[in-house]
Structures are given as C-alpha cells and as structure tokens.
C-alpha positions as CSV (number, residue, x, y, z in Angstrom):
1,M,22.6,-158.6,132.5
2,V,25.9,-159.5,130.2
3,T,28.6,-157.1,128.6
4,A,31.0,-158.2,126.4
5,T,33.8,-156.6,125.4
6,I,35.5,-158.0,121.5
7,I,38.6,-159.0,121.5
8,S,40.2,-159.7,118.1
9,D,43.6,-161.4,118.0
10,N,44.9,-164.6,119.5
11,L,47.6,-163.5,121.0
12,A,44.3,-161.7,123.8
13,L,43.2,-165.3,124.3
14,E,47.3,-165.8,125.2
15,E,47.1,-163.2,127.6
16,S,43.9,-164.0,129.2
17,V,45.4,-167.7,129.9
18,T,48.5,-166.0,131.3
19,E,46.5,-162.7,133.5
20,P,43.2,-163.8,132.8
21,P,40.9,-160.8,133.9
22,D,38.8,-161.5,137.3
23,N,35.3,-161.9,136.5
24,M,35.5,-163.1,133.3
25,E,35.2,-165.8,130.8
26,L,36.7,-165.1,126.6
27,V,34.2,-166.4,125.3
28,D,34.3,-166.4,121.1
29,G,36.2,-163.7,120.8
30,K,34.6,-161.7,123.4
31,L,35.6,-161.2,127.2
32,V,32.6,-161.1,128.8
33,E,31.4,-160.3,132.5
34,K,30.0,-163.3,134.6
35,N,27.4,-161.3,136.8
36,G,23.4,-162.6,137.8
37,M,24.8,-164.4,141.0
38,T,22.4,-163.6,144.0
39,L,22.7,-164.4,147.4
40,K,20.7,-167.7,147.1
41,T,23.1,-169.4,143.8
42,G,26.2,-167.4,146.5
43,K,25.2,-169.4,148.7
44,I,24.5,-172.7,147.4
45,Q,28.1,-171.9,145.3
46,L,30.1,-171.5,148.6
47,R,28.1,-175.2,150.3
48,L,28.8,-176.9,147.7
49,A,32.8,-176.2,147.2
50,R,33.3,-176.5,150.9
51,Y,30.8,-180.4,150.6
52,W,33.5,-181.4,147.8
53,G,36.7,-179.9,149.6
54,D,35.4,-181.5,152.6
55,Y,34.7,-184.3,151.3
56,K,38.0,-185.0,149.2
57,D,39.4,-184.6,152.7
58,S,37.6,-186.7,154.8
59,S,37.5,-189.6,152.1
60,G,41.3,-189.1,151.6
61,Q,41.0,-188.9,147.8
62,G,43.2,-185.6,147.6
63,G,43.3,-182.5,145.2
64,E,41.2,-179.4,145.9
65,A,38.5,-177.7,145.6
66,Y,37.9,-173.7,144.0
67,V,35.6,-171.1,143.4
68,E,35.5,-169.8,140.1
69,V,39.3,-170.0,139.1
70,P,40.1,-169.7,134.7
71,C,40.1,-172.8,132.7
72,R,40.9,-173.3,129.5
73,T,38.7,-175.3,127.0
74,S,39.0,-175.4,123.2
75,Q,38.9,-172.0,122.1
76,Q,37.6,-170.5,125.2
77,I,38.6,-168.9,129.2
78,R,35.5,-170.8,131.5
79,R,35.3,-169.9,135.4
80,P,33.0,-172.5,136.7
81,D,30.7,-171.4,139.6
82,V,33.0,-175.1,141.6
83,A,35.6,-176.8,140.2
84,Y,37.2,-180.2,142.0
85,L,41.3,-180.7,140.6
86,T,42.1,-184.0,141.2
87,P,45.8,-184.4,143.2
88,E,47.6,-185.7,139.7
89,L,46.1,-182.4,138.2
90,V,47.0,-179.8,140.8
91,A,50.8,-181.5,141.6
92,Q,51.0,-180.4,137.1
93,F,49.2,-177.9,136.7
94,G,48.1,-176.1,140.5
95,N,50.6,-172.8,140.1
96,L,49.3,-172.0,136.8
97,A,47.1,-168.6,136.4
98,T,44.6,-170.6,134.3
99,L,44.0,-174.3,133.8
100,P,45.5,-175.9,130.7
101,Q,41.8,-178.1,130.1
102,S,39.1,-178.4,132.1
103,F,38.7,-178.9,135.2
104,P,37.8,-183.2,135.7
105,L,34.7,-182.1,138.0
106,I,33.3,-179.0,137.5
107,A,29.2,-177.5,139.1
108,E,27.6,-174.5,137.4
109,I,24.9,-173.0,139.9
110,V,22.3,-171.3,137.4
111,S,21.6,-167.6,138.2
112,P,18.0,-166.8,137.1
113,T,19.5,-164.5,134.3
114,D,21.1,-167.0,132.6
115,I,20.0,-168.5,129.3
116,A,19.1,-173.2,130.3
117,E,20.3,-173.6,126.2
118,D,23.3,-171.9,127.4
119,V,23.9,-173.6,130.1
120,F,23.4,-177.1,128.9
121,L,26.0,-175.8,125.7
122,K,28.4,-175.0,128.7
123,A,28.6,-178.3,129.7
124,Q,28.8,-180.1,126.9
125,E,31.7,-178.0,126.4
126,Y,33.6,-178.9,129.1
127,L,33.0,-182.2,128.8
128,A,34.5,-181.4,125.0
129,S,37.6,-180.2,126.6
130,S,39.2,-183.0,129.2
131,C,35.9,-182.4,132.0
132,Q,34.6,-186.0,133.3
133,E,31.7,-184.6,134.9
134,V,29.4,-181.3,135.3
135,W,26.8,-180.9,137.7
136,L,24.2,-178.3,136.7
137,V,22.4,-176.7,140.4
138,F,18.8,-174.8,139.2
139,P,18.3,-173.6,142.2
140,E,14.6,-172.8,141.4
141,S,13.3,-175.8,139.7
142,C,15.2,-177.8,142.6
143,L,16.8,-180.1,140.5
144,I,20.1,-181.0,139.5
145,F,22.1,-182.4,136.4
146,V,25.4,-184.3,136.1
147,M,25.8,-184.9,132.6
148,T,28.7,-187.1,131.4
149,Q,29.8,-188.1,128.4
150,E,27.4,-191.6,128.7
151,R,24.7,-189.8,130.6
152,I,22.4,-187.4,132.3
153,V,21.3,-188.0,135.7
154,T,18.6,-186.1,137.1
155,F,18.1,-185.0,141.2
156,R,15.5,-183.7,141.9
157,S,14.3,-182.7,145.5
158,G,13.7,-185.1,148.0
159,D,17.1,-186.8,146.0
160,T,20.2,-187.8,147.1
161,A,22.5,-186.3,144.6
162,S,26.1,-187.7,143.9
163,T,28.9,-188.0,141.5
164,Q,29.2,-190.8,138.9
165,Q,32.8,-190.8,137.6
166,I,34.8,-188.1,139.9
167,L,35.5,-187.7,143.6
168,L,33.3,-191.3,143.7
169,G,31.4,-191.9,146.6
170,C,30.5,-187.8,147.0
171,S,26.7,-187.2,147.8
172,I,24.2,-184.5,149.5
173,E,20.9,-184.6,149.9
174,V,19.2,-181.8,146.7
175,D,17.1,-180.4,149.5
176,R,19.7,-179.6,152.5
177,L,22.2,-178.5,149.2
178,L,19.6,-175.2,148.0
179,A,18.2,-174.8,151.3
C-alpha cells in the first residue's frame, strides 16, 4: 500500500532536493512512501546493482552504481531501484544530496503491489528527464523491458538482457538475474 502526504508549495520541492526524505518520492506534489519491496525484489535489486557495479569496473567504463538514491525529473523527486551514473556525471554531481536530473541508466524492479501502467509512466518520465535507458524488471513474469527514446526491447526467460545505450557491453542472463 502507498501512503501519501500532501505538500502544497514549491519550497517543499526544493527542500526535497537538498534534504530528500528517506524511502520517499515527491510525486505530483505529494510525498509518497516507496514500499512493497519483497525479499525476492530486494535480492534482484542488489544482484543487478552489484552486476552493473562489477561491470563498470571490469570494463574500465567507470562511474558509479547506486540503489534507491534520489534524482529529479521534470517536477518530481524519484528514487530508482538501481541506477548508474557515468564518470563525467559523478565528477559533476557526485557530492549532491539529489541528482538534478535522471540517471542515464535506471532499473525499476516491479513489486507485487506496483501497477504496470504506473511503472511504464515512470519510465517515460525518466526518459523525458535526461535518462537514456530504463530497465523494467518483472520478476514474476520473468520479463525485462529495456526502454530507450527510440524503442523497447523485451527479454524473457532463456534470453540474455543487455544494455542498449549506457554501460555498453553489459549483459546478464534473465534467469540468472531473476533466480
């Protein structure tokens, strides 16, 4: 279940940027608690973050992988489940409390309480705010949708999911990620 607290002014948005509340997103002027994480979705989140982190090191691409850190979209504060920041953006923004744009690469692990339509709308919001690639991971369906501005690529059980524009060359077997 999602709980919300209404915020009525723009100062609250700026406060959320400088002092983002833990486990909360600012959505349509309301603080919304991120919940619904299960043991399974938490395991997948950690596994993907670790995999992206290991890959950025082993490939020499650098940057940083994060879990549930705040970023700003057009008028919202979001906390992607997993995110990757390029070395250039780490140098520019790495010490801020909230990234002033979307991360270039984001993954959302869909929880049993999430509504699919909302998840796809969130991905579109990220892509409209400097994000170049969004992974939507559906553990129960064994599906991964990788969205860019140009297309959506679908990976299913038996496939190997791969990045399309950011952290190039990174791939992982769907079954391994979702096991």
